[in-house]
Each structure stands twice: as structure tokens, then as C-alpha cells.
C-alpha positions as CSV (number, residue, x, y, z in Angstrom):
1,P,-63.0,-27.8,64.9
2,P,-64.2,-26.1,68.0
3,P,-66.5,-27.1,70.5
4,A,-70.6,-25.9,69.3
5,M,-70.5,-23.6,72.4
6,T,-67.4,-22.0,71.5
7,V,-67.1,-17.8,71.5
8,R,-66.9,-16.7,68.0
9,I,-64.4,-13.7,67.5
10,L,-64.3,-11.5,64.1
11,L,-61.0,-10.3,63.4
12,V,-61.5,-6.7,61.3
13,N,-58.8,-5.2,59.7
14,L,-60.5,-1.6,60.2
15,P,-62.1,-0.1,57.0
16,H,-60.6,3.6,56.3
17,K,-61.1,6.1,53.0
18,E,-57.5,5.9,52.3
19,R,-55.6,2.9,51.7
20,I,-53.9,2.1,55.4
21,Q,-51.4,-0.2,56.1
22,R,-51.3,-1.2,60.0
23,R,-49.0,-2.9,62.0
24,W,-48.0,-3.1,65.9
25,V,-45.2,-0.7,65.3
26,A,-46.9,2.1,62.9
27,S,-49.7,2.5,60.7
28,Y,-49.1,4.6,57.5
29,Y,-50.8,5.5,54.0
30,A,-50.1,2.7,51.5
31,P,-51.3,3.7,47.9
32,N,-48.6,1.7,46.0
33,F,-48.5,-1.2,48.2
34,L,-50.4,-3.6,50.7
35,L,-49.2,-6.2,52.9
36,P,-50.8,-8.8,54.5
37,P,-52.0,-8.2,57.9
38,L,-49.4,-9.9,60.2
39,E,-51.0,-9.3,63.6
40,L,-54.5,-10.8,62.7
41,L,-53.0,-13.5,60.7
42,S,-50.9,-14.5,63.6
43,L,-53.4,-14.1,65.9
44,A,-56.7,-15.9,64.0
45,A,-54.3,-19.2,63.7
46,A,-53.5,-19.0,67.3
47,L,-57.3,-18.6,68.3
48,R,-58.6,-21.2,66.1
49,P,-58.2,-24.3,68.4
50,V,-60.2,-22.7,71.4
51,A,-62.8,-20.3,69.1
52,D,-64.7,-19.9,66.0
53,V,-62.2,-17.4,64.2
54,R,-63.3,-15.2,61.3
55,L,-61.0,-12.6,59.3
56,V,-62.1,-9.5,57.3
57,D,-59.4,-7.3,55.4
58,A,-61.7,-4.1,55.1
59,I,-58.6,-2.1,53.8
60,A,-57.8,-5.1,50.9
61,E,-61.7,-5.6,50.0
62,G,-62.4,-1.7,50.1
63,L,-65.1,-2.7,52.3
64,D,-66.8,0.4,54.3
65,A,-68.2,-0.5,58.1
66,A,-71.6,-1.1,57.3
67,A,-70.3,-3.5,54.2
68,V,-68.7,-5.6,57.5
69,V,-71.9,-5.5,59.1
70,D,-73.9,-6.8,56.6
71,R,-71.5,-9.8,55.9
72,F,-71.3,-11.2,59.3
73,V,-74.6,-10.0,61.2
74,R,-76.1,-13.3,61.0
75,W,-72.9,-14.7,62.3
76,A,-73.3,-12.4,65.1
77,P,-69.7,-12.6,66.6
78,D,-69.2,-12.3,70.2
79,L,-65.9,-10.3,69.8
80,V,-65.2,-7.6,67.1
81,V,-61.2,-7.7,67.7
82,A,-58.9,-4.9,66.0
83,L,-55.6,-3.3,65.8
84,T,-55.7,0.5,65.9
85,G,-53.9,2.4,63.9
86,F,-51.7,5.9,65.2
87,S,-52.4,9.2,62.9
88,V,-56.1,7.5,62.0
89,L,-56.8,6.2,65.6
90,A,-60.2,8.7,65.4
91,D,-61.0,7.2,62.4
92,D,-60.3,3.6,63.9
93,L,-62.4,3.9,66.8
94,A,-65.4,5.3,65.2
95,A,-65.3,2.2,62.5
96,L,-64.7,0.0,65.4
97,A,-67.8,1.5,67.2
98,A,-70.0,1.2,63.8
99,I,-69.4,-2.7,63.4
100,R,-69.5,-3.3,66.9
101,D,-73.2,-1.5,67.0
102,G,-74.2,-3.2,64.0
103,L,-73.6,-6.5,65.3
104,P,-75.8,-7.0,68.5
105,G,-74.5,-8.8,71.2
106,S,-70.8,-8.2,70.2
107,R,-68.0,-6.6,72.2
108,S,-65.0,-4.7,71.1
109,V,-61.5,-5.3,71.7
110,V,-58.1,-3.5,70.6
111,F,-54.9,-4.4,70.8
112,G,-51.5,-2.8,69.5
113,H,-48.9,-0.4,70.7
114,L,-51.3,2.6,71.9
115,P,-53.8,0.6,73.6
116,T,-50.6,-1.3,75.5
117,A,-49.3,1.7,76.3
118,E,-52.7,4.1,77.1
119,P,-54.5,1.6,78.4
120,S,-56.9,3.5,80.9
121,Y,-57.9,5.7,77.8
122,F,-58.9,3.5,75.9
123,A,-60.7,1.1,78.6
124,R,-62.8,4.3,79.3
125,H,-63.4,5.0,75.4
126,P,-67.3,4.4,74.5
127,A,-66.3,2.8,71.3
128,V,-63.8,0.1,73.2
129,D,-65.8,-2.6,75.9
130,L,-62.1,-5.0,76.5
131,V,-58.2,-3.7,76.0
132,V,-55.4,-6.2,75.5
133,R,-52.4,-4.9,76.7
134,G,-49.0,-6.4,75.0
135,E,-48.8,-9.6,73.3
136,P,-52.6,-10.2,72.3
137,E,-52.7,-14.3,72.0
138,G,-52.2,-15.2,75.5
139,P,-54.9,-12.6,77.4
140,L,-57.2,-13.6,74.0
141,I,-57.0,-17.4,74.4
142,D,-57.8,-17.0,78.2
143,L,-60.7,-15.0,77.4
144,C,-62.1,-17.4,75.5
145,A,-62.1,-20.0,78.5
146,A,-64.0,-17.4,80.7
147,P,-65.7,-14.9,78.3
148,G,-68.1,-13.7,81.1
149,A,-65.4,-13.4,84.1
150,P,-62.5,-10.9,82.3
151,H,-61.6,-9.7,85.6
152,T,-59.9,-13.1,86.1
153,V,-57.6,-12.6,82.7
154,A,-54.1,-11.4,83.0
155,G,-53.3,-8.5,80.3
156,L,-56.9,-6.7,80.0
157,A,-58.2,-3.2,80.8
158,F,-61.8,-2.6,80.8
159,D,-64.1,0.1,82.5
160,D,-61.5,1.0,85.7
161,V,-60.2,-2.1,85.7
162,L,-56.7,-3.2,85.1
163,T,-55.9,-6.4,85.4
164,P,-52.2,-7.9,86.5
165,A,-49.5,-7.5,83.8
166,R,-49.0,-10.6,81.7
167,P,-45.4,-11.3,81.0
168,R,-44.1,-11.6,76.9
169,C,-44.1,-15.3,75.3
170,L,-40.5,-16.7,75.7
171,N,-41.3,-19.8,73.6
172,L,-42.6,-18.4,70.2
173,D,-42.6,-21.5,69.0
174,R,-45.9,-22.4,70.4
175,L,-47.0,-20.3,68.4
176,P,-48.5,-21.4,65.0
177,P,-47.5,-19.8,61.8
178,P,-49.6,-17.0,60.4
179,D,-52.8,-18.1,58.4
180,H,-53.0,-16.5,55.0
181,R,-55.9,-18.9,53.9
182,L,-57.9,-16.4,55.6
183,V,-57.7,-13.3,53.1
184,D,-57.1,-13.6,49.3
185,L,-53.5,-13.4,48.4
186,R,-54.0,-11.6,45.2
187,R,-55.0,-8.5,46.8
188,Y,-51.2,-7.7,48.8
189,R,-48.3,-6.7,47.0
190,E,-44.7,-5.4,47.8
191,P,-43.7,-2.7,45.2
192,F,-41.4,-4.1,41.8
193,Q,-41.5,-7.6,44.0
194,P,-43.2,-10.9,42.3
195,G,-46.6,-12.3,44.7
196,P,-48.2,-13.5,45.6
197,I,-47.0,-12.3,48.8
198,G,-47.0,-13.3,52.7
199,V,-45.6,-12.0,56.0
200,L,-43.5,-13.7,58.6
201,E,-41.8,-12.2,61.8
202,S,-39.1,-14.1,62.9
203,A,-38.4,-12.5,66.1
204,R,-40.5,-10.1,68.2
205,G,-38.8,-7.2,69.9
206,C,-35.6,-4.9,69.3
207,P,-32.4,-4.4,71.5
208,Y,-32.2,-0.7,70.3
209,S,-33.2,2.1,71.5
210,C,-34.0,4.9,68.5
211,A,-36.2,7.8,70.3
212,F,-38.6,7.8,67.3
213,C,-39.3,3.9,66.9
214,V,-41.7,1.7,68.3
215,R,-40.5,-1.6,68.9
216,A,-42.6,-4.5,68.4
217,Y,-43.6,-5.6,71.9
218,G,-40.4,-4.5,73.9
219,R,-36.5,-4.0,73.6
220,Q,-35.9,-7.8,74.4
221,V,-35.5,-9.8,71.5
222,V,-37.5,-13.2,71.4
223,A,-37.0,-15.9,68.2
224,H,-38.5,-18.1,66.6
225,S,-36.1,-21.4,66.3
226,V,-34.6,-21.8,62.3
227,P,-36.6,-24.9,62.1
228,W,-40.2,-23.4,63.1
229,I,-39.3,-20.8,60.5
230,L,-38.8,-23.1,57.7
231,A,-41.9,-25.1,58.9
232,A,-43.9,-21.7,58.9
233,I,-42.9,-21.5,55.4
234,D,-43.9,-24.4,54.0
235,D,-47.0,-23.7,55.4
236,L,-47.3,-20.3,53.7
237,Q,-46.2,-21.5,50.5
238,A,-48.9,-24.5,50.8
239,A,-51.8,-21.7,50.9
240,G,-49.8,-19.9,47.8
241,V,-47.3,-17.8,49.0
242,R,-44.3,-17.5,46.4
243,H,-42.6,-14.5,47.8
244,L,-42.0,-13.3,51.9
245,R,-41.6,-10.1,53.9
246,F,-40.1,-10.5,56.9
247,L,-41.3,-8.2,59.0
248,D,-38.6,-8.4,61.9
249,D,-37.8,-5.3,63.6
250,T,-33.9,-5.7,62.9
251,F,-34.0,-8.9,60.9
252,T,-30.0,-9.0,61.1
253,A,-29.5,-8.2,64.8
254,D,-28.5,-11.2,65.9
255,R,-25.5,-12.4,63.2
256,A,-24.9,-15.9,64.1
257,R,-29.0,-16.3,64.4
258,V,-29.3,-14.8,60.6
259,L,-26.5,-17.1,59.1
260,E,-27.9,-20.1,60.0
261,L,-31.4,-19.4,59.3
262,C,-29.7,-18.4,55.7
263,D,-28.3,-21.4,55.2
264,G,-31.5,-23.2,56.1
265,L,-33.0,-21.1,53.5
266,R,-30.8,-21.9,51.0
267,V,-31.4,-25.5,51.5
268,H,-34.8,-26.1,52.0
269,H,-36.4,-23.4,50.2
270,P,-34.2,-22.2,47.3
271,G,-36.8,-20.5,45.3
272,L,-38.3,-18.3,47.5
273,T,-37.5,-14.6,47.4
274,W,-37.4,-12.3,50.3
275,T,-37.1,-8.8,51.5
276,A,-36.4,-7.2,55.3
277,L,-35.9,-4.8,57.7
278,T,-32.7,-4.1,59.3
279,R,-30.1,-1.5,60.2
280,A,-27.0,-0.8,58.3
281,D,-24.5,-1.5,60.9
282,R,-25.9,-5.1,60.8
283,I,-24.9,-5.8,57.2
284,D,-21.1,-6.8,56.7
285,A,-19.8,-8.4,53.6
286,G,-20.4,-12.3,55.0
287,V,-23.8,-11.3,56.1
288,A,-25.0,-9.4,53.0
289,L,-23.5,-12.7,50.7
290,A,-25.9,-15.0,53.1
291,L,-28.7,-12.9,52.8
292,K,-28.6,-12.8,48.8
293,G,-27.8,-16.8,48.7
294,A,-31.1,-17.1,50.5
295,G,-32.9,-15.7,48.3
296,C,-33.2,-11.9,49.8
297,Q,-33.8,-9.5,46.9
298,R,-34.1,-6.4,49.6
299,L,-33.3,-4.4,52.3
300,Y,-35.0,-2.0,54.0
301,V,-32.6,0.5,56.0
302,G,-33.4,3.4,58.2
303,V,-30.4,6.2,57.6
304,E,-32.6,9.1,58.7
305,S,-29.8,11.9,58.7
306,A,-26.4,12.8,57.3
307,D,-26.3,14.9,60.8
308,P,-24.3,13.0,63.4
309,D,-25.7,15.2,66.2
310,V,-29.3,14.2,65.1
311,L,-28.2,10.4,65.2
312,R,-27.1,11.1,68.5
313,R,-30.1,12.9,69.8
314,W,-32.1,9.9,68.6
315,G,-30.2,7.3,70.1
316,K,-29.3,5.6,67.0
317,G,-26.0,4.0,67.8
318,E,-24.5,4.0,64.6
319,T,-22.2,6.4,62.5
320,L,-22.2,7.3,59.3
321,P,-19.3,5.1,58.0
322,Q,-20.8,2.3,59.6
323,I,-23.8,3.2,57.4
324,E,-22.1,3.4,54.6
325,A,-20.3,0.4,55.0
326,G,-23.1,-1.6,56.0
327,C,-24.7,-0.4,52.6
328,R,-21.6,-0.7,50.4
329,A,-21.6,-4.6,51.0
330,A,-25.4,-5.0,50.4
331,R,-24.8,-3.3,47.2
332,A,-21.9,-5.5,46.6
333,A,-23.9,-8.8,47.4
334,G,-26.2,-7.2,44.5
335,I,-29.2,-6.7,47.4
336,E,-31.6,-3.8,46.5
337,L,-31.5,-1.2,49.3
338,S,-34.4,1.4,50.3
339,G,-33.3,3.7,52.5
340,F,-35.9,5.6,55.1
341,F,-35.0,9.1,56.1
342,V,-36.6,11.6,58.4
343,V,-36.0,15.8,57.3
344,G,-37.4,18.4,59.3
345,A,-35.7,17.4,62.5
346,E,-35.8,20.2,65.9
347,G,-32.9,22.4,64.6
348,E,-32.5,21.2,61.8
349,T,-31.8,23.7,58.9
350,P,-32.4,23.6,55.0
351,A,-28.7,23.0,54.6
352,D,-28.5,20.0,56.8
353,A,-31.5,18.3,54.5
354,G,-29.3,19.0,51.5
355,R,-26.4,17.2,53.0
356,T,-29.2,14.2,53.7
357,A,-30.1,14.3,50.1
358,D,-26.4,14.4,49.1
359,L,-26.1,11.2,51.4
360,A,-28.8,9.4,50.0
361,S,-27.5,10.0,46.9
362,R,-23.9,9.0,47.8
363,L,-25.3,5.6,49.1
364,G,-26.2,4.4,45.7
365,L,-30.0,3.4,47.3
366,D,-32.5,2.2,44.7
367,F,-35.4,3.7,46.4
368,V,-35.4,6.6,49.2
């Protein structure tokens, strides 16, 4: 247990009138699915040795800001920490201000892609007291040791202060797995998959340079070891998880590593089902068969467009033949495929969009 005088931290998946899924890399409306809040669950586990931590998922529970305040006003948190969204940013900051102002003595803290990219904007915003830049674990752990001296903590911004940048964590195995005991797993689901569902990130970062995409903490890929992942799944299953979504930016980016992981999953977790996001050009027959044999039920792949010029302009770095070959390999192995597409690119005509629709049909996708 933390010491009696420790910092009290409330992690909040902020309320919204719509059902919102927030991630470091994106936020989007999720009327027919909802995943556990990975970044908050991971941060809670990392902070527990140095802080008294509580977590509330206002989206999953259908709470508004007043209900969050009512639940925690007697506990009196010192910090209210939230991951901000993208198109819902204004609503998020308004909700954060309402929660902070309803909890006297608390300070608001934001982290995520936008606070990292534009820390000065957030540091000057009246709803925000502290900004965490980059991976949140290190700065917040250090802040717990010096709550009255944020200027000594690397990776923060506040008022007109920008403390030195903090390097990426290069040994992710030092971090504990996300603590799924902090949420009611019955509130989460992935379409047409069994539950209860958990989430895990086996690596952070993405080596590709797609112009439209946000990468989780950058282009440098830093991966957990396979033994850490297998032990983390033990922990998740002990918390009630029976189905897993890997939330890596590109799950099969490293072929040798994913084959090693599949071997471990097949041996140590033979009953586990799971899904993941990757690129079609990082799927071949050998990888697809290994994924399926290890419990993979579905892959999400970004196809985007049937126009080679659009793919080049967007820096996708893969060709239509590569996309088609990867999808064929996954389908032949018996893995469901869900394809992401973007229509309305600059210069795209209705005829171009029609060719993209034809491609979606030709790939034999289960979901578009």
C-alpha cells in the first residue's frame, strides 16, 4: 500500500454526450463497440507503487462531469489526469474543467498526442494546470515524488514553463501490465467477438510514415519481450479477460518477433482469442498461418484507396499488389479481415471512389 501522505491521483476517461473511444493515436465515435481505456489502465498500474490511484471510465459508465465529482469529492484527489481526444477536444477540456473545479484543491493534468504536439497551447488553457509531454508514466511518477516542484520534472509544461524533453522508455518490460481490475469488463466489447475483452500493447511506435496517421509515441518501435507479454496475459486472464485486442500500431511489423510471440501464445495460452491491427504488406502465408494457430480471429488492415497516386502521396509505402497478396494470405488462413478506407482525398473523383469500392469487394473483406 502507498504511504499515508502519498499523492492521490484520479484517472478519468472523460465524459461525453456521445460514446467516444479515446486512444493516444485517435479518438472516434464508437456506438457499437468499446474497448477498455488502455493508456489509463497502464498508467494506473505504473503509478500504484508511488500514489493512491483511482480510475473512472465515464464513457463506459455513462457518467457526466457532475456524477464524477459526486463520486470522488470526499476522496479529494490532488491530481485529475485525462487523455484528451481529437475532434472532441473542446468538449474534453470543458469536462475536465468542470471536474477539476468541482474537486477543490485538485489540479488538472492532460496527456496524449495533441498535448505532446502543442504543449504551450494546453499549458495556457484555463482548464489545464499541467501538461505531460510524451509517454506519461515517467513524468507522473517523478511528479509524485515532487508534487510541489513541477519545474524539476522533465517532460512537463505549465504556464510559460517547458521543462526539458524526456527520452522514450527503451525498456518497456519495466512497466507493469495494464490493470483491468479497475474497470467492469462487462461494459466493453468488440463487434462479433467473445468477452470479457482486454487490451494490451506489445510494442509502442510504428516505423512507417503514412502522412494521415498518428503513431503511438513516435516512429521508433520499442517492444516488450515475449516472456513479459505472456506473463501480462496471465495477469489479464486472472482479472477475467477471455478475449484480447492487441493495440499495437502495426502488430506484424517485425516478422521474427511476431512468429516468436505466436509460438508462445500457442503453447502458453492455447484457448485465447485475439485481434490486432497491421498492414497488409506485413502479412504472408507463413505469418498468417502462425497468427491463426495462435488464436488470431481478426486483423484490421489499412487499405485506404485503390489509387496508387493517393497511396504514394500519403506515404503508405505499399502497393496494391502487396495489399491484395496480404489479404489473400490472411483469408486463406481463415482469419477475418476488416479493411479501413478513406474516400474524398484531395483530387479524388467519384470514379476513383468507385474503384476503391470495387477493390474493397475484390479483397473479400468481412468488414469495411
